[in-house]
Every structure is written in structure tokens, then in C-alpha cells.
TORBA-895739 format. One record per residue (C-alpha): residue in three letters; residue number from 1; x, y, z. Coordinates in steps of 0.02 Angstrom, whole numbers. Example, Ala and Ser with C-alpha at 12.3 -4.5 7.8 and 13.67 -1.06 7.14 Angstrom:
REM TORBA-895739
+------+-------+--------+--------+--------+
| guba | vexmi |      x |      y |      z |
+------+-------+--------+--------+--------+
|  ALA |     1 |    615 |   -225 |    390 |
|  SER |     2 |    684 |    -53 |    357 |
+------+-------+--------+--------+--------+
REM end
This chain:
REM TORBA-895739
+------+-------+--------+--------+--------+
| guba | vexmi |      x |      y |      z |
+------+-------+--------+--------+--------+
|  UNK |     1 |    481 |  -1675 |  -3444 |
|  UNK |     2 |    466 |  -1492 |  -3496 |
|  UNK |     3 |    361 |  -1453 |  -3651 |
|  UNK |     4 |    456 |  -1373 |  -3795 |
|  UNK |     5 |    401 |  -1203 |  -3842 |
|  UNK |     6 |    306 |  -1194 |  -4006 |
|  UNK |     7 |    391 |  -1082 |  -4136 |
|  UNK |     8 |    361 |   -900 |  -4104 |
|  UNK |     9 |    297 |   -935 |  -3926 |
|  UNK |    10 |    373 |   -914 |  -3752 |
|  UNK |    11 |    333 |  -1007 |  -3594 |
|  UNK |    12 |    221 |   -895 |  -3482 |
|  UNK |    13 |    190 |  -1019 |  -3342 |
|  UNK |    14 |    132 |  -1192 |  -3293 |
|  UNK |    15 |    -55 |  -1228 |  -3316 |
|  UNK |    16 |    -62 |  -1282 |  -3142 |
|  UNK |    17 |     -4 |  -1107 |  -3082 |
|  UNK |    18 |   -169 |  -1025 |  -3148 |
|  UNK |    19 |   -311 |  -1017 |  -3034 |
|  UNK |    20 |   -482 |  -1001 |  -3111 |
|  UNK |    21 |   -526 |   -817 |  -3142 |
|  UNK |    22 |   -369 |   -747 |  -3055 |
|  UNK |    23 |   -253 |   -655 |  -3174 |
|  UNK |    24 |    -68 |   -696 |  -3169 |
|  UNK |    25 |     53 |   -559 |  -3234 |
|  UNK |    26 |    206 |   -619 |  -3319 |
|  UNK |    27 |    340 |   -522 |  -3430 |
|  UNK |    28 |    378 |   -598 |  -3601 |
|  UNK |    29 |    516 |   -517 |  -3698 |
|  UNK |    30 |    483 |   -355 |  -3605 |
|  UNK |    31 |    292 |   -355 |  -3635 |
|  UNK |    32 |    181 |   -359 |  -3482 |
|  UNK |    33 |     51 |   -494 |  -3504 |
|  UNK |    34 |    -94 |   -549 |  -3395 |
|  UNK |    35 |   -130 |   -736 |  -3418 |
|  UNK |    36 |   -307 |   -793 |  -3364 |
|  UNK |    37 |   -388 |   -963 |  -3349 |
|  UNK |    38 |   -576 |   -941 |  -3359 |
|  UNK |    39 |   -726 |  -1037 |  -3429 |
|  UNK |    40 |   -615 |  -1189 |  -3476 |
|  UNK |    41 |   -494 |  -1083 |  -3581 |
|  UNK |    42 |   -332 |   -986 |  -3557 |
|  UNK |    43 |   -317 |   -807 |  -3624 |
|  UNK |    44 |   -170 |   -683 |  -3636 |
|  UNK |    45 |   -201 |   -501 |  -3635 |
|  UNK |    46 |    -81 |   -354 |  -3626 |
|  UNK |    47 |    -70 |   -308 |  -3437 |
|  UNK |    48 |    -83 |   -124 |  -3464 |
|  UNK |    49 |   -258 |    -33 |  -3468 |
|  UNK |    50 |   -273 |     71 |  -3615 |
|  UNK |    51 |   -358 |    211 |  -3513 |
|  UNK |    52 |   -254 |    232 |  -3361 |
|  UNK |    53 |    -89 |    141 |  -3387 |
|  UNK |    54 |   -108 |     25 |  -3239 |
|  UNK |    55 |    -93 |   -165 |  -3219 |
|  UNK |    56 |   -248 |   -263 |  -3273 |
|  UNK |    57 |   -191 |   -420 |  -3178 |
|  UNK |    58 |   -235 |   -327 |  -3015 |
|  UNK |    59 |   -420 |   -324 |  -3073 |
|  UNK |    60 |   -555 |   -455 |  -3066 |
|  UNK |    61 |   -615 |   -574 |  -3196 |
|  UNK |    62 |   -796 |   -614 |  -3236 |
|  UNK |    63 |   -892 |   -674 |  -3389 |
|  UNK |    64 |   -733 |   -679 |  -3497 |
|  UNK |    65 |   -696 |   -492 |  -3449 |
|  UNK |    66 |   -552 |   -419 |  -3354 |
|  UNK |    67 |   -592 |   -264 |  -3251 |
|  UNK |    68 |   -467 |   -122 |  -3223 |
|  UNK |    69 |   -462 |   -103 |  -3036 |
|  UNK |    70 |   -432 |     92 |  -3051 |
|  UNK |    71 |   -580 |    154 |  -3155 |
|  UNK |    72 |   -687 |      1 |  -3183 |
|  UNK |    73 |   -654 |    -19 |  -3374 |
|  UNK |    74 |   -677 |   -197 |  -3429 |
|  UNK |    75 |   -597 |   -282 |  -3566 |
|  UNK |    76 |   -653 |   -435 |  -3668 |
|  UNK |    77 |   -516 |   -571 |  -3647 |
|  UNK |    78 |   -549 |   -638 |  -3822 |
|  UNK |    79 |   -536 |   -474 |  -3913 |
|  UNK |    80 |   -465 |   -343 |  -3797 |
|  UNK |    81 |   -607 |   -228 |  -3833 |
|  UNK |    82 |   -672 |   -119 |  -3692 |
|  UNK |    83 |   -851 |   -145 |  -3642 |
|  UNK |    84 |   -880 |     37 |  -3598 |
|  UNK |    85 |   -801 |    198 |  -3537 |
|  UNK |    86 |   -693 |    261 |  -3478 |
|  UNK |    87 |   -582 |    153 |  -3586 |
|  UNK |    88 |   -621 |    169 |  -3769 |
|  UNK |    89 |   -463 |     91 |  -3852 |
|  UNK |    90 |   -439 |   -100 |  -3852 |
|  UNK |    91 |   -285 |   -185 |  -3773 |
|  UNK |    92 |   -188 |   -319 |  -3870 |
|  UNK |    93 |   -231 |   -497 |  -3848 |
|  UNK |    94 |   -104 |   -636 |  -3892 |
|  UNK |    95 |   -119 |   -813 |  -3950 |
|  UNK |    96 |   -100 |   -950 |  -3818 |
|  UNK |    97 |    -49 |  -1132 |  -3839 |
|  UNK |    98 |    -55 |  -1267 |  -3705 |
|  UNK |    99 |     80 |  -1402 |  -3720 |
|  UNK |   100 |     86 |  -1559 |  -3616 |
|  UNK |   101 |    -49 |  -1650 |  -3504 |
|  UNK |   102 |   -116 |  -1622 |  -3335 |
|  UNK |   103 |     -6 |  -1545 |  -3200 |
|  UNK |   104 |    145 |  -1547 |  -3318 |
|  UNK |   105 |     57 |  -1438 |  -3450 |
|  UNK |   106 |    135 |  -1273 |  -3493 |
|  UNK |   107 |     53 |  -1113 |  -3561 |
|  UNK |   108 |    142 |  -1028 |  -3710 |
|  UNK |   109 |    105 |   -852 |  -3768 |
|  UNK |   110 |    165 |   -766 |  -3930 |
|  UNK |   111 |    187 |   -581 |  -3896 |
|  UNK |   112 |    253 |   -551 |  -4073 |
|  UNK |   113 |     84 |   -580 |  -4152 |
|  UNK |   114 |    -89 |   -525 |  -4092 |
|  UNK |   115 |   -237 |   -635 |  -4113 |
+------+-------+--------+--------+--------+
REM end
């Protein structure tokens, strides 16, 4: 049985599709989003680096940060704030809801509201 989307949320992927510390790029209503499972939680952050306009999902995840592969800026997955130069502007982060249990659980993201 497929979990129904909570109001205002779109299905991003199955929870089982997310590898620990490996970003997954999805597009929701035309918005590029990087979905990340790390430290027992799932986060959704805009997939475009605020410094260089490249995909964050191609970078690495460590200590609840996602690093831009091009110039090394890291962004906090909880707040979107950069940890240092060259990026100075945060990127949007989005609310995430997990619906269902175990392998059948689905990840939903709201791109119409920032968390």
C-alpha cells in the first residue's frame, strides 16, 4: 500500500531508496531538491549551491553538512546556512515527513514552505 501524501507535501522517494550520507536529487514541482538520510534523520535542502549554481547532491555529506563539490562550501542540512566561504548566502531547506513503516515508508517534502 502506498502512503498518501500529507497535505502540502509531495512524494520525493521511498525511504529505502536513501543510502546513509548519500544525497539523492529529486525534482518536485520544478524545484531541484537534495534529499539526505544522515544521523537517523531525513533532510531536504535546495539542490543548488548559493555560490556557484551547481548541484549539491553531487557533493559529500558529513556531520549534518552537505559540501558543494565545486568550491567546497558546506551547508547545514538543518538550516541551509553555509559554514564558511566562498558561500555566504543560505540555501532553502524544506520540511520532511515520513509516512508508512519499514521498507514501505515514503519520504514527503513540502517545497511550498521552508522550514
